[in-house]
PDB file of N, CA, C and O in Angstrom:
ATOM      1  N   UNK A   1       0.794  -1.215  -0.071  1.00  0.00           N
ATOM      2  CA  UNK A   1      -0.041  -0.034   0.014  1.00  0.00           C
ATOM      3  C   UNK A   1       0.887   1.377   0.074  1.00  0.00           C
ATOM      4  O   UNK A   1       1.785   1.516   0.905  1.00  0.00           O
ATOM      5  N   UNK A   2       0.576   2.294  -0.824  1.00  0.00           N
ATOM      6  CA  UNK A   2       1.319   3.447  -0.881  1.00  0.00           C
ATOM      7  C   UNK A   2       1.279   4.248   0.238  1.00  0.00           C
ATOM      8  O   UNK A   2       0.173   4.642   0.606  1.00  0.00           O
ATOM      9  N   UNK A   3       2.407   4.616   0.945  1.00  0.00           N
ATOM     10  CA  UNK A   3       2.541   5.344   2.257  1.00  0.00           C
ATOM     11  C   UNK A   3       1.825   6.848   2.013  1.00  0.00           C
ATOM     12  O   UNK A   3       1.133   7.323   2.914  1.00  0.00           O
ATOM     13  N   UNK A   4       1.984   7.420   1.011  1.00  0.00           N
ATOM     14  CA  UNK A   4       1.264   8.591   0.983  1.00  0.00           C
ATOM     15  C   UNK A   4      -0.366   8.571   0.942  1.00  0.00           C
ATOM     16  O   UNK A   4      -1.095   9.529   1.202  1.00  0.00           O
ATOM     17  N   UNK A   5      -0.691   7.516   0.631  1.00  0.00           N
ATOM     18  CA  UNK A   5      -2.139   7.079   0.524  1.00  0.00           C
ATOM     19  C   UNK A   5      -2.473   6.790   1.993  1.00  0.00           C
ATOM     20  O   UNK A   5      -3.488   7.289   2.478  1.00  0.00           O
ATOM     21  N   UNK A   6      -1.784   6.121   2.615  1.00  0.00           N
ATOM     22  CA  UNK A   6      -1.967   5.831   4.046  1.00  0.00           C
ATOM     23  C   UNK A   6      -2.082   7.096   4.917  1.00  0.00           C
ATOM     24  O   UNK A   6      -2.862   7.219   5.861  1.00  0.00           O
ATOM     25  N   UNK A   7      -1.235   7.990   4.497  1.00  0.00           N
ATOM     26  CA  UNK A   7      -1.212   9.010   5.449  1.00  0.00           C
ATOM     27  C   UNK A   7      -2.576  10.040   5.410  1.00  0.00           C
ATOM     28  O   UNK A   7      -2.982  10.768   6.316  1.00  0.00           O
ATOM     29  N   UNK A   8      -3.093   9.861   4.157  1.00  0.00           N
ATOM     30  CA  UNK A   8      -4.331  10.558   4.064  1.00  0.00           C
ATOM     31  C   UNK A   8      -5.787   9.914   4.643  1.00  0.00           C
ATOM     32  O   UNK A   8      -6.716  10.590   5.086  1.00  0.00           O
ATOM     33  N   UNK A   9      -5.757   8.635   4.545  1.00  0.00           N
ATOM     34  CA  UNK A   9      -7.004   7.666   4.790  1.00  0.00           C
ATOM     35  C   UNK A   9      -7.026   7.759   6.146  1.00  0.00           C
ATOM     36  O   UNK A   9      -6.000   7.924   6.805  1.00  0.00           O
ATOM     37  N   UNK A  10      -8.295   7.652   6.692  1.00  0.00           N
ATOM     38  CA  UNK A  10      -8.644   7.620   8.087  1.00  0.00           C
ATOM     39  C   UNK A  10      -9.825   6.666   8.367  1.00  0.00           C
ATOM     40  O   UNK A  10     -10.649   6.490   7.469  1.00  0.00           O
ATOM     41  N   UNK A  11      -9.954   6.077   9.483  1.00  0.00           N
ATOM     42  CA  UNK A  11     -11.294   5.091   9.687  1.00  0.00           C
ATOM     43  C   UNK A  11     -12.484   5.793   9.734  1.00  0.00           C
ATOM     44  O   UNK A  11     -12.620   6.548  10.696  1.00  0.00           O
ATOM     45  N   UNK A  12     -13.423   5.721   8.883  1.00  0.00           N
ATOM     46  CA  UNK A  12     -14.717   6.129   8.629  1.00  0.00           C
ATOM     47  C   UNK A  12     -15.412   6.265   9.993  1.00  0.00           C
ATOM     48  O   UNK A  12     -16.067   7.274  10.253  1.00  0.00           O
ATOM     49  N   UNK A  13     -15.284   5.329  10.800  1.00  0.00           N
ATOM     50  CA  UNK A  13     -16.110   5.210  11.887  1.00  0.00           C
ATOM     51  C   UNK A  13     -15.454   6.351  13.076  1.00  0.00           C
ATOM     52  O   UNK A  13     -16.254   7.141  13.577  1.00  0.00           O
ATOM     53  N   UNK A  14     -14.339   6.392  13.398  1.00  0.00           N
ATOM     54  CA  UNK A  14     -13.652   7.217  14.540  1.00  0.00           C
ATOM     55  C   UNK A  14     -12.648   8.171  14.091  1.00  0.00           C
ATOM     56  O   UNK A  14     -12.140   9.031  14.811  1.00  0.00           O
ATOM     57  N   UNK A  15     -12.349   7.939  12.669  1.00  0.00           N
ATOM     58  CA  UNK A  15     -11.396   8.836  12.264  1.00  0.00           C
ATOM     59  C   UNK A  15      -9.668   8.553  12.581  1.00  0.00           C
ATOM     60  O   UNK A  15      -8.677   9.245  12.348  1.00  0.00           O
ATOM     61  N   UNK A  16      -9.825   7.354  13.146  1.00  0.00           N
ATOM     62  CA  UNK A  16      -8.429   6.817  13.674  1.00  0.00           C
ATOM     63  C   UNK A  16      -7.459   6.615  12.463  1.00  0.00           C
ATOM     64  O   UNK A  16      -7.830   6.803  11.305  1.00  0.00           O
ATOM     65  N   UNK A  17      -6.384   6.280  12.752  1.00  0.00           N
ATOM     66  CA  UNK A  17      -5.205   5.974  11.863  1.00  0.00           C
ATOM     67  C   UNK A  17      -5.398   4.544  11.361  1.00  0.00           C
ATOM     68  O   UNK A  17      -5.782   3.673  12.142  1.00  0.00           O
ATOM     69  N   UNK A  18      -5.140   4.276  10.070  1.00  0.00           N
ATOM     70  CA  UNK A  18      -5.278   3.114   9.548  1.00  0.00           C
ATOM     71  C   UNK A  18      -3.971   2.452   9.146  1.00  0.00           C
ATOM     72  O   UNK A  18      -3.191   3.127   8.475  1.00  0.00           O
ATOM     73  N   UNK A  19      -3.605   1.071   9.516  1.00  0.00           N
ATOM     74  CA  UNK A  19      -2.495   0.514   9.097  1.00  0.00           C
ATOM     75  C   UNK A  19      -2.506  -0.836   8.392  1.00  0.00           C
ATOM     76  O   UNK A  19      -3.209  -1.666   8.969  1.00  0.00           O
ATOM     77  N   UNK A  20      -1.969  -1.209   7.413  1.00  0.00           N
ATOM     78  CA  UNK A  20      -2.089  -2.482   6.745  1.00  0.00           C
ATOM     79  C   UNK A  20      -1.777  -3.704   7.644  1.00  0.00           C
ATOM     80  O   UNK A  20      -0.773  -3.650   8.354  1.00  0.00           O
ATOM     81  N   UNK A  21      -2.545  -4.770   7.663  1.00  0.00           N
ATOM     82  CA  UNK A  21      -2.131  -5.887   8.251  1.00  0.00           C
ATOM     83  C   UNK A  21      -1.058  -6.492   7.657  1.00  0.00           C
ATOM     84  O   UNK A  21      -0.691  -5.994   6.593  1.00  0.00           O
ATOM     85  N   UNK A  22      -0.325  -7.659   8.173  1.00  0.00           N
ATOM     86  CA  UNK A  22       0.924  -8.365   7.805  1.00  0.00           C
ATOM     87  C   UNK A  22       0.802  -8.687   6.252  1.00  0.00           C
ATOM     88  O   UNK A  22       1.710  -8.509   5.440  1.00  0.00           O
ATOM     89  N   UNK A  23      -0.376  -9.156   5.987  1.00  0.00           N
ATOM     90  CA  UNK A  23      -0.468  -9.667   4.591  1.00  0.00           C
ATOM     91  C   UNK A  23      -0.987  -8.394   3.549  1.00  0.00           C
ATOM     92  O   UNK A  23      -1.070  -8.585   2.336  1.00  0.00           O
ATOM     93  N   UNK A  24      -1.254  -7.351   4.048  1.00  0.00           N
ATOM     94  CA  UNK A  24      -1.692  -6.194   3.341  1.00  0.00           C
ATOM     95  C   UNK A  24      -2.942  -6.561   2.688  1.00  0.00           C
ATOM     96  O   UNK A  24      -3.134  -6.058   1.581  1.00  0.00           O
ATOM     97  N   UNK A  25      -3.787  -7.307   3.140  1.00  0.00           N
ATOM     98  CA  UNK A  25      -5.134  -7.568   2.557  1.00  0.00           C
ATOM     99  C   UNK A  25      -6.220  -6.695   3.037  1.00  0.00           C
ATOM    100  O   UNK A  25      -7.325  -6.646   2.496  1.00  0.00           O
ATOM    101  N   UNK A  26      -5.870  -6.005   4.076  1.00  0.00           N
ATOM    102  CA  UNK A  26      -7.085  -5.195   4.695  1.00  0.00           C
ATOM    103  C   UNK A  26      -6.244  -4.013   5.694  1.00  0.00           C
ATOM    104  O   UNK A  26      -5.097  -4.167   6.113  1.00  0.00           O
ATOM    105  N   UNK A  27      -6.947  -3.054   5.899  1.00  0.00           N
ATOM    106  CA  UNK A  27      -6.469  -1.871   6.681  1.00  0.00           C
ATOM    107  C   UNK A  27      -7.126  -2.015   8.069  1.00  0.00           C
ATOM    108  O   UNK A  27      -8.316  -2.327   8.097  1.00  0.00           O
ATOM    109  N   UNK A  28      -6.548  -1.842   9.064  1.00  0.00           N
ATOM    110  CA  UNK A  28      -6.835  -2.032  10.508  1.00  0.00           C
ATOM    111  C   UNK A  28      -6.839  -0.711  11.277  1.00  0.00           C
ATOM    112  O   UNK A  28      -5.883   0.058  11.171  1.00  0.00           O
ATOM    113  N   UNK A  29      -7.856  -0.439  12.023  1.00  0.00           N
ATOM    114  CA  UNK A  29      -7.854   0.894  12.887  1.00  0.00           C
ATOM    115  C   UNK A  29      -7.534   0.237  14.335  1.00  0.00           C
ATOM    116  O   UNK A  29      -8.287  -0.653  14.730  1.00  0.00           O
ATOM    117  N   UNK A  30      -6.624   0.580  15.005  1.00  0.00           N
ATOM    118  CA  UNK A  30      -6.552   0.200  16.337  1.00  0.00           C
ATOM    119  C   UNK A  30      -7.310   0.774  17.303  1.00  0.00           C
ATOM    120  O   UNK A  30      -7.491   0.289  18.419  1.00  0.00           O
ATOM    121  N   UNK A  31      -7.827   1.957  16.839  1.00  0.00           N
ATOM    122  CA  UNK A  31      -8.661   2.731  18.016  1.00  0.00           C
ATOM    123  C   UNK A  31     -10.087   2.092  18.177  1.00  0.00           C
ATOM    124  O   UNK A  31     -10.684   2.083  19.254  1.00  0.00           O
ATOM    125  N   UNK A  32     -10.544   1.598  17.096  1.00  0.00           N
ATOM    126  CA  UNK A  32     -11.915   1.044  17.176  1.00  0.00           C
ATOM    127  C   UNK A  32     -11.997  -0.402  16.906  1.00  0.00           C
ATOM    128  O   UNK A  32     -13.048  -0.990  17.159  1.00  0.00           O
ATOM    129  N   UNK A  33     -10.992  -1.025  16.420  1.00  0.00           N
ATOM    130  CA  UNK A  33     -10.748  -2.362  16.131  1.00  0.00           C
ATOM    131  C   UNK A  33     -11.527  -2.860  14.771  1.00  0.00           C
ATOM    132  O   UNK A  33     -11.822  -4.039  14.575  1.00  0.00           O
ATOM    133  N   UNK A  34     -11.764  -1.968  14.019  1.00  0.00           N
ATOM    134  CA  UNK A  34     -12.266  -2.446  12.745  1.00  0.00           C
ATOM    135  C   UNK A  34     -11.193  -2.686  11.681  1.00  0.00           C
ATOM    136  O   UNK A  34     -10.120  -2.086  11.619  1.00  0.00           O
ATOM    137  N   UNK A  35     -11.589  -3.569  10.916  1.00  0.00           N
ATOM    138  CA  UNK A  35     -10.585  -3.871   9.551  1.00  0.00           C
ATOM    139  C   UNK A  35     -11.453  -3.572   8.313  1.00  0.00           C
ATOM    140  O   UNK A  35     -12.642  -3.889   8.317  1.00  0.00           O
ATOM    141  N   UNK A  36     -10.891  -2.977   7.271  1.00  0.00           N
ATOM    142  CA  UNK A  36     -11.558  -2.776   6.034  1.00  0.00           C
ATOM    143  C   UNK A  36     -10.658  -3.482   4.791  1.00  0.00           C
ATOM    144  O   UNK A  36      -9.476  -3.175   4.631  1.00  0.00           O
ATOM    145  N   UNK A  37     -11.305  -4.401   3.983  1.00  0.00           N
ATOM    146  CA  UNK A  37     -10.634  -5.064   3.075  1.00  0.00           C
ATOM    147  C   UNK A  37     -10.092  -4.167   1.898  1.00  0.00           C
ATOM    148  O   UNK A  37     -10.640  -3.111   1.586  1.00  0.00           O
ATOM    149  N   UNK A  38      -9.051  -4.632   1.312  1.00  0.00           N
ATOM    150  CA  UNK A  38      -8.533  -4.075   0.040  1.00  0.00           C
ATOM    151  C   UNK A  38      -8.660  -4.906  -0.980  1.00  0.00           C
ATOM    152  O   UNK A  38      -8.163  -6.032  -0.951  1.00  0.00           O
ATOM    153  N   UNK A  39      -9.409  -4.400  -2.100  1.00  0.00           N
ATOM    154  CA  UNK A  39      -9.930  -5.083  -3.323  1.00  0.00           C
ATOM    155  C   UNK A  39      -9.004  -4.565  -4.304  1.00  0.00           C
ATOM    156  O   UNK A  39      -9.044  -3.344  -4.454  1.00  0.00           O
ATOM    157  N   UNK A  40      -8.068  -5.300  -5.100  1.00  0.00           N
ATOM    158  CA  UNK A  40      -7.081  -5.005  -6.144  1.00  0.00           C
ATOM    159  C   UNK A  40      -6.628  -3.643  -5.922  1.00  0.00           C
ATOM    160  O   UNK A  40      -6.837  -2.741  -6.733  1.00  0.00           O
ATOM    161  N   UNK A  41      -5.963  -3.481  -4.745  1.00  0.00           N
ATOM    162  CA  UNK A  41      -5.110  -2.303  -4.217  1.00  0.00           C
ATOM    163  C   UNK A  41      -6.050  -1.086  -3.811  1.00  0.00           C
ATOM    164  O   UNK A  41      -5.511  -0.060  -3.395  1.00  0.00           O
ATOM    165  N   UNK A  42      -7.274  -1.150  -3.904  1.00  0.00           N
ATOM    166  CA  UNK A  42      -8.334  -0.212  -3.409  1.00  0.00           C
ATOM    167  C   UNK A  42      -8.992  -0.407  -2.119  1.00  0.00           C
ATOM    168  O   UNK A  42      -9.765  -1.361  -2.026  1.00  0.00           O
ATOM    169  N   UNK A  43      -8.793   0.384  -1.067  1.00  0.00           N
ATOM    170  CA  UNK A  43      -9.428   0.262   0.159  1.00  0.00           C
ATOM    171  C   UNK A  43     -10.988   0.363   0.220  1.00  0.00           C
ATOM    172  O   UNK A  43     -11.514   1.395  -0.196  1.00  0.00           O
ATOM    173  N   UNK A  44     -11.627  -0.485   0.635  1.00  0.00           N
ATOM    174  CA  UNK A  44     -13.118  -0.499   0.731  1.00  0.00           C
ATOM    175  C   UNK A  44     -13.479   0.050   2.171  1.00  0.00           C
ATOM    176  O   UNK A  44     -13.652  -0.707   3.126  1.00  0.00           O
ATOM    177  N   UNK A  45     -13.580   1.467   2.251  1.00  0.00           N
ATOM    178  CA  UNK A  45     -13.824   2.237   3.483  1.00  0.00           C
ATOM    179  C   UNK A  45     -15.285   2.365   3.878  1.00  0.00           C
ATOM    180  O   UNK A  45     -15.755   3.418   4.309  1.00  0.00           O
ATOM    181  N   UNK A  46     -16.173   0.947   3.669  1.00  0.00           N
ATOM    182  CA  UNK A  46     -17.506   1.307   3.980  1.00  0.00           C
ATOM    183  C   UNK A  46     -17.771   0.740   5.431  1.00  0.00           C
ATOM    184  O   UNK A  46     -17.241  -0.351   5.646  1.00  0.00           O
ATOM    185  N   UNK A  47     -18.487   1.284   6.444  1.00  0.00           N
ATOM    186  CA  UNK A  47     -18.841   0.714   7.632  1.00  0.00           C
ATOM    187  C   UNK A  47     -19.517  -0.510   7.675  1.00  0.00           C
ATOM    188  O   UNK A  47     -19.425  -1.326   8.593  1.00  0.00           O
ATOM    189  N   UNK A  48     -20.266  -0.635   6.566  1.00  0.00           N
ATOM    190  CA  UNK A  48     -21.337  -2.077   6.527  1.00  0.00           C
ATOM    191  C   UNK A  48     -20.539  -3.043   5.894  1.00  0.00           C
ATOM    192  O   UNK A  48     -20.998  -4.183   5.824  1.00  0.00           O
ATOM    193  N   UNK A  49     -19.177  -2.754   5.312  1.00  0.00           N
ATOM    194  CA  UNK A  49     -18.162  -3.655   4.757  1.00  0.00           C
ATOM    195  C   UNK A  49     -17.211  -4.038   5.782  1.00  0.00           C
ATOM    196  O   UNK A  49     -16.498  -5.001   5.502  1.00  0.00           O
ATOM    197  N   UNK A  50     -17.037  -3.435   7.012  1.00  0.00           N
ATOM    198  CA  UNK A  50     -15.932  -3.637   7.888  1.00  0.00           C
ATOM    199  C   UNK A  50     -16.377  -4.925   8.782  1.00  0.00           C
ATOM    200  O   UNK A  50     -17.503  -5.415   8.876  1.00  0.00           O
ATOM    201  N   UNK A  51     -15.237  -5.305   9.372  1.00  0.00           N
ATOM    202  CA  UNK A  51     -15.285  -6.550  10.323  1.00  0.00           C
ATOM    203  C   UNK A  51     -14.100  -6.083  11.313  1.00  0.00           C
ATOM    204  O   UNK A  51     -13.230  -5.227  11.149  1.00  0.00           O
ATOM    205  N   UNK A  52     -14.403  -7.057  12.541  1.00  0.00           N
ATOM    206  CA  UNK A  52     -13.338  -7.061  13.569  1.00  0.00           C
ATOM    207  C   UNK A  52     -12.026  -7.442  13.158  1.00  0.00           C
ATOM    208  O   UNK A  52     -12.020  -8.254  12.232  1.00  0.00           O
ATOM    209  N   UNK A  53     -10.941  -7.090  13.579  1.00  0.00           N
ATOM    210  CA  UNK A  53      -9.732  -7.519  13.250  1.00  0.00           C
ATOM    211  C   UNK A  53      -9.027  -8.389  14.596  1.00  0.00           C
ATOM    212  O   UNK A  53      -8.021  -9.084  14.457  1.00  0.00           O
ATOM    213  N   UNK A  54      -9.590  -8.251  15.619  1.00  0.00           N
ATOM    214  CA  UNK A  54      -9.002  -8.822  16.732  1.00  0.00           C
ATOM    215  C   UNK A  54      -9.633 -10.283  17.061  1.00  0.00           C
ATOM    216  O   UNK A  54      -9.221 -10.932  18.023  1.00  0.00           O
TER     217      UNK A  54
END
């Protein structure tokens, strides 16, 4: 995932920082515990598509 893109993205729920998981298949928010999948390099930042990453 592009570092510049990560710097401007935020969690849609709590506006927390997003970081990629080890496989870079999703972005995780440590503040609220939600994870957002990445489809073909594009983060899907919709709350109804989010899941818990813990």
